[in-house]
C-alpha positions in Angstrom: -14.9 -20.8 -30.9 -12.2 -18.2 -30.8 -13.5 -15.1 -29.0 -10.9 -13.0 -30.7 -12.5 -13.5 -34.1 -16.1 -13.0 -33.2 -17.6 -10.8 -35.9 -21.1 -12.4 -35.7 -24.4 -10.5 -35.3 -24.9 -12.0 -31.9 -21.5 -10.7 -30.6 -23.2 -8.0 -28.6 -25.6 -10.4 -27.0 -22.8 -12.8 -26.1 -20.6 -10.0 -24.7 -23.6 -8.7 -22.7 -24.0 -12.2 -21.3 -20.3 -12.3 -20.4 -20.6 -8.9 -18.7 -23.5 -10.3 -16.6 -21.6 -13.5 -15.8 -18.5 -11.5 -14.9 -20.4 -9.3 -12.5 -21.8 -12.4 -10.8 -18.2 -13.7 -10.5 -17.1 -10.5 -8.8 -19.8 -10.8 -6.2 -19.1 -14.4 -5.6 -22.4 -15.7 -7.1 -21.4 -17.4 -10.4 -24.1 -19.1 -12.4 -24.3 -22.9 -12.3 -24.9 -23.2 -16.1 -21.5 -22.0 -17.1 -18.9 -22.0 -14.3 -15.7 -20.3 -15.4 -13.0 -18.1 -14.1 -12.9 -14.4 -13.9 -9.6 -14.3 -15.8 -11.1 -16.3 -18.7 -14.1 -13.9 -18.9 -11.7 -10.9 -18.7 -9.8 -12.3 -21.7 -13.0 -12.8 -23.6 -14.2 -9.3 -22.9 -10.9 -7.7 -23.9 -10.8 -9.6 -27.2 -14.4 -8.8 -28.1 -14.3 -5.0 -27.4 -13.9 -4.0 -31.1 -17.2 -5.6 -31.9 -19.1 -3.9 -29.1 -21.0 -0.6 -29.1 -23.1 1.5 -26.8 -24.0 0.4 -23.3 -22.5 -3.1 -23.7 -19.1 -1.7 -24.6 -19.0 0.7 -21.7 -20.2 -1.9 -19.2 -17.6 -4.3 -20.6 -14.8 -1.7 -20.0 -16.1 -1.0 -16.5 -16.0 -4.7 -15.8 -12.4 -4.9 -17.0 -11.6 -2.0 -14.8 -13.1 -3.8 -11.8 -11.0 -6.9 -12.7 -7.9 -4.8 -12.8 -8.7 -3.3 -9.4 -9.2 -6.8 -7.9 -5.7 -7.8 -9.2 -4.2 -4.6 -7.7 -3.5 -3.2 -11.1 -4.2 0.5 -10.5 -2.9 1.6 -13.8 -4.9 -1.0 -15.7 -8.0 0.1 -13.9 -7.4 3.7 -14.8 -6.7 2.8 -18.5 -10.0 0.8 -18.8 -12.0 3.6 -17.1 -10.5 6.2 -19.5 -11.5 4.1 -22.5 -15.1 3.8 -21.1 -15.3 7.6 -20.5 -14.1 8.3 -24.0 -16.8 6.1 -25.5 -19.4 7.5 -23.3 -18.4 11.1 -24.2 -18.5 10.3 -28.0 -22.0 8.8 -27.7 -23.3 11.6 -25.5 -22.1 14.4 -27.8 -23.7 12.7 -30.7 -27.1 12.7 -29.2 -29.6 15.3 -28.0 -32.3 15.6 -25.4 -33.1 12.6 -23.1 -30.5 10.3 -24.8 -27.7 12.8 -24.2 -28.8 13.3 -20.6 -28.8 9.5 -20.0 -25.3 9.2 -21.4 -24.1 12.1 -19.4 -25.4 10.5 -16.2 -23.2 7.4 -17.1 -20.3 9.8 -17.8 -20.8 11.2 -14.3 -20.5 7.8 -12.8 -17.3 7.0 -14.8 -15.9 10.4 -13.9 -16.4 9.6 -10.2 -14.9 6.1 -10.6 -11.8 7.6 -12.3 -11.3 10.3 -9.6 -11.6 7.7 -6.9 -9.1 5.4 -8.7 -6.7 8.3 -8.8 -6.9 9.2 -5.1 -3.6 7.3 -4.3 -1.8 8.5 -7.4 1.2 10.8 -6.7 0.0 13.2 -9.4 -3.7 12.9 -8.6 -4.3 16.6 -8.5 -3.1 17.2 -12.0 -5.1 14.2 -13.3 -8.3 15.2 -11.6 -8.0 18.8 -12.8 -7.5 17.4 -16.3 -10.7 15.4 -16.0 -12.6 18.3 -14.7 -11.5 20.5 -17.6 -12.2 17.7 -20.1 -15.7 17.2 -18.7 -16.4 21.0 -18.9 -15.2 21.1 -22.6 -17.3 18.1 -23.6 -20.6 19.0 -21.9 -20.2 22.8 -21.7 -20.8 22.7 -18.0 -19.0 21.9 -14.8 -18.9 18.4 -13.5 -21.6 17.9 -10.9 -19.5 15.3 -8.9 -17.4 17.3 -6.4 -16.6 14.5 -3.9 -13.1 13.6 -5.3 -12.1 17.2 -5.8 -13.2 18.0 -2.2 -11.1 15.1 -1.0 -8.1 16.4 -2.9 -8.5 20.0 -1.5 -9.0 18.6 2.0 -5.9 16.4 2.1 -3.6 18.0 -0.5 -4.3 21.7 -0.3 -0.7 22.4 0.7 0.5 21.0 -2.7 -1.7 23.2 -4.9 0.0 25.9 -7.0 -1.6 29.3 -6.9 -3.3 28.9 -10.4 -4.7 25.5 -9.4 -5.7 26.9 -6.0 -7.9 29.5 -7.7 -9.4 26.9 -10.1 -10.2 24.5 -7.4 -11.7 27.3 -5.3 -14.0 28.2 -8.3 -15.1 24.5 -8.6 -15.9 24.3 -4.9 -17.8 27.6 -4.8 -19.8 26.4 -7.8 -20.6 23.2 -5.8 -21.9 25.3 -2.9 -23.9 27.5 -5.2 -25.9 24.6 -6.6 -29.7 25.3 -6.3 -30.4 22.0 -4.5 -29.5 22.2 -0.8 -26.4 20.2 0.1 -26.6 17.6 2.9 -24.9 18.9 6.0 -22.1 16.4 5.8 -21.2 17.4 2.3 -21.4 21.1 3.2 -19.0 20.5 6.1 -16.6 18.7 3.8 -16.8 21.5 1.1 -16.3 24.2 3.7 -13.2 22.4 5.1 -11.8 22.1 1.7 -12.4 25.8 0.9 -10.8 26.9 4.2 -7.6 24.8 3.5 -7.0 26.4 0.1 -7.5 30.0 1.3 -11.2 30.6 0.9 -12.3 30.7 4.5 -14.6 33.7 3.9 -16.8 31.6 1.5 -16.8 28.7 3.9 -17.9 30.8 6.8 -20.6 32.5 4.8 -22.1 29.2 3.6 -22.0 27.7 7.0 -23.8 30.7 8.6 -26.5 30.6 5.9 -27.0 26.9 6.5 -27.3 27.4 10.3 -29.9 30.1 9.8 -32.0 27.5 7.9 -31.9 24.8 10.6 -34.5 25.2 13.3 -33.0 26.1 16.7 -34.6 23.1 18.4 -32.6 20.7 16.2 -29.6 20.8 18.3 -27.9 17.6 17.0 -28.1 18.9 13.4 -26.9 22.4 14.3 -23.9 21.3 16.5 -21.5 20.1 13.8 -22.1 23.2 11.7 -21.6 25.5 14.8 -18.4 23.7 15.7 -16.9 24.0 12.3 -17.8 27.7 12.2 -16.3 28.2 15.7 -13.0 26.6 14.7 -12.8 28.7 11.5 -13.6 32.0 13.3 -11.2 31.3 16.2 -8.3 31.6 13.8 -8.9 35.3 13.6 -8.4 37.5 16.6 -11.2 40.0 15.6 -13.7 37.1 15.4 -13.2 35.5 18.8 -16.5 36.7 20.2 -18.5 35.2 17.3 -16.4 32.0 17.6 -17.2 31.8 21.3 -21.0 32.2 20.6 -21.0 29.4 18.0 -18.9 27.0 20.1 -20.9 27.6 23.3 -24.2 26.9 21.4 -22.8 23.7 19.9 -22.0 22.0 23.2 -25.7 21.1 23.9 -26.0 19.0 20.7 -22.6 17.3 20.7 -22.7 13.5 21.2 -18.9 12.8 20.7 -17.1 13.2 24.0 -13.7 13.8 22.4 -15.1 16.6 20.2 -16.9 18.1 23.2 -13.6 18.1 25.1 -11.9 19.9 22.2 -14.6 22.5 22.1 -14.5 23.1 25.8 -10.7 23.5 25.7 -10.9 26.0 22.9 -13.7 27.9 24.7 -11.6 28.2 27.9 -8.7 29.5 25.8 -10.9 32.0 24.1 -12.2 33.2 27.5 -8.6 33.6 28.7 -7.7 35.6 25.6 -10.8 37.8 25.7 -10.5 38.4 29.5 -6.8 39.4 29.5 -4.2 41.3 27.6 -3.4 39.6 24.3 -0.1 37.8 24.9 2.0 35.8 22.5 1.5 32.7 24.7 -2.3 33.0 24.7 -2.4 33.6 21.0 -0.2 30.6 20.4 -2.4 28.3 22.5 -5.5 29.6 20.7 -3.9 29.1 17.3 -3.0 25.5 18.3 -6.6 24.7 19.3 -8.0 26.2 16.1 -5.6 24.1 14.1 -6.6 20.9 15.9 -8.6 19.6 13.0 -5.6 19.9 10.7 -4.0 16.7 12.0 -4.9 13.1 12.6 -3.4 10.3 14.5 -2.7 6.9 12.9 -0.7 3.7 13.7 2.0 2.4 11.4 3.3 -0.9 12.7 4.0 -0.3 16.4 4.5 3.4 15.8 2.0 6.0 16.8 2.1 8.8 14.2 0.4 12.2 14.1 0.1 13.5 10.6 -0.3 17.2 9.9 -1.9 18.4 6.7 0.2 21.6 6.4 3.4 23.1 7.7 1.4 25.8 9.3 -0.5 23.3 11.4 2.8 21.5 12.4 4.4 24.9 13.3 1.5 25.8 15.4 1.7 22.5 17.3 5.5 23.1 17.9 5.1 26.8 18.7 7.5 27.7 15.8 6.9 31.4 15.2 9.4 32.0 12.3 9.0 30.9 8.7 11.9 29.0 7.2 13.8 30.3 4.2 13.5 27.9 1.2 16.3 28.9 -1.1 16.6 25.9 -3.5 15.1 26.9 -6.8 14.2 23.4 -8.0 12.0 22.2 -5.1 9.0 21.8 -7.4 10.9 19.9 -10.1 10.8 16.1 -9.5 13.9 14.3 -10.8 12.6 10.8 -10.1 9.6 8.8 -9.0 10.3 9.4 -5.3 10.0 13.2 -5.7 6.6 13.3 -7.2 3.7 15.0 -5.4 5.7 17.9 -4.0 7.8 15.7 -1.7 11.0 17.9 -2.0 9.1 21.0 -1.0 7.4 19.3 2.0 10.7 18.0 3.2 12.2 21.5 2.9 9.3 23.1 4.7 9.9 20.9 7.8 13.7 21.2 7.9 13.9 25.0 7.1 11.1 25.9 9.5 12.6 23.9 12.3 16.1 25.3 11.7 14.7 28.9 11.7 13.1 28.3 15.2 15.8 26.4 17.0 18.9 27.7 18.8 22.1 25.7 18.8 24.1 23.4 16.6 22.8 20.8 14.2 23.9 17.3 13.3 23.3 15.9 9.8 23.9 12.2 9.4 24.1 11.4 5.7 25.5 14.4 3.8 25.1 13.1 0.3 25.4 16.2 -2.0 24.8 18.5 1.0 21.2 19.7 0.5 20.0 19.0 4.0 23.1 20.7 5.4 22.4 23.6 3.1 18.8 23.9 4.5 20.0 23.9 8.1 22.9 26.2 7.5 21.0 28.9 5.6 18.4 29.0 8.4 20.8 28.9 11.4 21.7 31.9 13.5 25.2 33.4 13.4 27.7 31.3 15.3 25.7 28.1 15.0 27.4 25.2 13.2 26.0 22.3 11.1 28.0 19.1 11.6 27.4 16.8 8.6 28.7 13.2 8.4 29.1 10.9 5.3 31.1 7.8 4.6 33.6 7.6 1.8 33.3 4.6 -0.5 36.1 2.8 1.2 34.5 3.3 4.6 31.2 1.5 3.7 30.9 -2.1 5.1 30.3 -4.9 2.7 27.0 -6.0 4.4 25.4 -2.5 4.3 22.4 -2.9 2.0 20.2 0.2 1.8 22.9 2.8 0.7 21.5 5.5 -1.6 24.8 5.9 -3.4 28.6 5.9 -3.0 30.2 9.2 -3.9 33.7 10.6 -3.6 34.9 13.3 -1.3 34.6 16.1 -3.9 30.9 15.2 -4.5 30.0 14.8 -0.9 28.7 18.2 0.3 29.3 19.9 -3.1 25.8 21.6 -3.0 26.5 23.7 0.1 30.2 24.3 -0.9 29.3 25.5 -4.4 27.0 28.1 -2.8 29.6 29.5 -0.5 28.0 28.3 2.8 30.7 28.4 5.5 29.0 27.4 8.7 29.1 23.7 7.9 31.8 21.3 9.2 32.2 18.2 7.0 33.1 14.9 8.6 34.0 11.8 6.6 33.1 8.7 8.6 30.8 5.7 8.7 28.2 6.5 11.3 28.4 2.9 12.5 32.1 3.4 13.5 32.1 7.1 14.3 32.7 8.5 17.8 31.6 12.1 18.1 34.1 14.5 19.6 33.5 15.4 23.3 32.5 19.0 22.5 29.6 17.9 20.3 26.9 18.0 22.9 23.5 19.8 23.6 22.6 19.9 19.9 19.4 21.6 18.8 18.5 18.7 16.5 19.9 15.7 14.7 18.8 14.5 11.2 19.2 10.7 10.6 19.5 10.0 6.8 22.6 7.8 6.4 22.4 4.0 5.9 18.7 3.0 5.6 19.2 -0.5 7.0 17.0 -1.0 10.0 20.0 -1.9 12.3 21.9 1.2 11.1 18.9 3.5 11.7 18.5 2.0 15.2 22.2 2.6 15.9 22.3 6.2 14.4 19.2 7.1 16.4 20.8 6.1 19.7 24.0 8.0 18.7 22.0 11.1 17.8 19.7 10.9 20.8 22.6 11.1 23.3 23.9 14.3 21.6 20.6 16.2 21.6 19.7 18.5 24.5 16.4 18.3 26.3 13.9 20.1 24.2 15.8 19.3 21.0 14.5 17.2 18.1 15.5 13.9 16.5 14.5 13.8 12.8 14.4 10.9 10.5 14.3 11.0 6.7 12.6 8.2 4.6 9.8 8.2 7.2 6.5 7.9 5.4 3.7 5.6 6.6 1.9 5.9 3.2 4.9 4.6 1.3 5.9 1.9 3.7 4.4 -1.0 1.7 5.8 0.4 -1.6 9.5 1.0 -0.9 11.5 -1.6 1.0 14.0 0.9 2.4 11.3 3.1 3.9 9.9 0.0 5.7 13.5 -0.8 6.8 14.0 2.7 8.2 10.7 2.6 10.1 11.5 -0.8 11.5 14.7 0.7 12.9 12.7 3.6 14.4 10.3 1.2 16.0 13.2 -0.7 17.6 14.7 2.6 18.8 11.4 3.9 20.3 10.8 0.6 22.1 14.4 0.5 23.5 14.1 4.1 24.7 10.6 3.4 26.1 9.2 6.4 24.1 5.4 6.2 24.0 5.0 9.5 22.2 3.7 10.1 18.7 6.1 10.6 15.8 5.1 13.9 14.1 4.9 13.8 10.3 4.0 16.4 7.6 1.7 14.8 5.1 3.4 14.6 1.7 6.9 14.7 3.2 9.3 11.8 4.0 10.1 13.2 7.5 9.2 12.1 11.0 10.4 13.8 14.2 10.2 13.5 18.0 11.1 15.9 20.7 13.4 15.0 23.5 11.7 15.7 26.8 13.0 15.4 30.4 12.4 11.8 31.3 14.1 9.2 33.5 17.0 7.3 31.7 15.9 4.5 29.5 17.3 1.0 30.0 19.7 1.6 27.1 21.0 4.9 28.7 21.3 3.2 32.1 23.5 0.5 30.6 25.7 3.1 28.8 26.5 4.7 32.2 27.5 1.4 33.9 
């Protein structure tokens, strides 16, 4: 029997049986009566869809989405789920009363599945907002599932445009205003999301209301709420006394030693601030502690990476007081797949903010059209020079693999030259063969973005490291733990960084702004590494 030509009355029953069989296959418990492969059942389901209606059709589509997920086909999974949601919406809007409510519940489940499937998509924010608006139009009310949106606001708040920021804030406030009390964990998540998109006042108000409703003897339940309130309030100089009260009260119910240590550290700094004249140093320390929850530490290969959710959090950690000037008008216009998700703006935030706060000359390995040199030069102080190095086509070695492009002398650096930037010195050389002049020493920072082969990154990193002064920064482009498995040149770059860190015996974390392709380390006063010792023999 050809499943593609099933137009029989029992087609629904047969498809329903296939859905049941397929779900057993996915859980590893196939029936003995009809052993078959998941791919064969997937094919049957896809071919029979036109003859299916109602619940069976929606469940078939969900099963196909699950199959796509198992095969690593994210786009296929999203496509099947969208089909299921469309069918569900059509049926729901054609019914009333209990039937409509039942189909809306299924639509809620599909909506949640879709948002979860989109969580790794570069344009996930736009997709999720589209789904929220679609849901609201179809059912004349806001979607009751706020988990995926909260996750987006928590992790991607820095990428949100002002109009989207307001819209997401409205959705999150609606979530908090639901008549049923929210579990504390969800309330903490929602409050964190609200604070990260500029609605701290709402988050603080909701947390305080919840604390008032929790009996005082339930210390373990009150502690996480009080901690979150304390960290939010500690960001405001006029709220330090309230912040101290909440944090001090939380310590009795905290079970996590690491969190208790963070709270005690912040308390001591608040006491120092309240008990002395307000100095810039104290304010900075306080701000750093309050921002502690805006970063997380991960491992990528042998690298230890600390990822910051916003440029403000990274700047607080580095004690960068000045904001960088972002002068490129097209930072929010992606020109290729690699620039989706606001990556150009995130890169610019790091480079411009760093340049605005450092004193000294800069080294830019890998000029290309000159955008990174432009960022450094337009944020540098008078008298500071940006040295930028790029190979001419005839200087590139035959065995160099990960070269972004080969461009001529007129194109190299054209971006900064066309805009009249004069504090840049262009050098044409292959960094693997280049010997820096003797006067190029004690640099504020060096940016490695030339050849992306691991061996070249390793070599360029050593070259740059020896030119940077103590307290200066080594920066790498194409550093992105989240993209390492997707783009081979990013993995190659990070392998080169791993080798460099190992050779220099650097056990520190590489700092990374989420959404950017940049990693950085600071050069501190340490004993010479084995590599440096050999270089001086």
